[in-house]
N, C-alpha and C positions, 0 to 999 in steps of 0.2 A: 366393788368392795375391795379395799386395800388389804392385802395379806396381813394378818395379825391385829387388825382393828376389830372392835366389837361389832357384832351384827346390829344394824339399826332396828329399833322396835316400832311396830306400827300400832295403830289404835284399835286393832282387831287381832284375833288369835292367828288366823291364817287367811290367805286370799280367797278361800272358798266361801267364807262368810259374806263379804261384800259382793262377790260374784253371784251368789245365790239371790241376793237382794236385787241386783241389776237384772238378772234373768227374769225374776218375777215382774219387775217393772217393764221389761220387754214384752212379756205376755200380756200385761195390762194395756200397754200402748197398742199392741196388735189387735186386741179385742175392741178397743175404742175406734181404731181405724176401720175395722170390719163393720162396726155399726155405722160410721160415717159413710163408708162405701155403699152400704145397703140403703141408707136414707137418701143418698144422692143419686140413686139409680146407676151405680157403678161409675160415678163421677161424670155422668152425662147430664148436661144442663137441659132444661126443658126447651122445646122448640120455641124459637123467637126470643130467646134470652139475650139480654144486652151483652156487649163485649166484656164488661166488667164481670158479669156473672160467669160467662164462659171462661174468662181468665182465671177466676177464682177456682173453678172446678179443675181446670188444667193444672193449676198450682197444687191443688189437693192431691191430684193423681201423682204428680212428680214427687211431692212430699212423701206419699205412701211408698213409692218405689225407693226413694232415698233411705227412708227409715228401715225398710226391709233389708236393704244392702248393709246398713249400719248394724242392724241386729245380727245378720248372718256373720259379718266379720268378727263381731265381738263374741257371739255364742260359739262359733265353730272354729275360730282361729285364735283370737287374742286370749280368751278365757282359758282354753285348754293349755295354751303355751305358758300363761302365768302360773297355773297350777303345777305344770311340769317343772318350770324353773324354780318354784318355791321348794318342791320336793327334791330337786337336784341340789339346791343350796343346803337344805337341811341334811341331806345325805353326806355332802362334803364336810359339813361342820361335824357330824358324828364321826366321820373317819379321822378327823384331825384331833 
């Protein structure tokens, strides 16, 4: 933001609102993947499964790992930083 220019307005009151929604979506996605994991015997294809079936289960397991990494980065790094930056910006505006 350039000094002296008005603060841009978002379509929400503060970043905590969309962050709360995204965290709820993360919880829902995690629950769905837990169901898929249970139904797929921990991503283990049945004995004698064709290569396509095995590949699908392998891809599901990789997707689960990637999604958990994504959720971790957002919930534990990005979201707290966004909230802190917003608070810092609001504090700076009040001081001026």
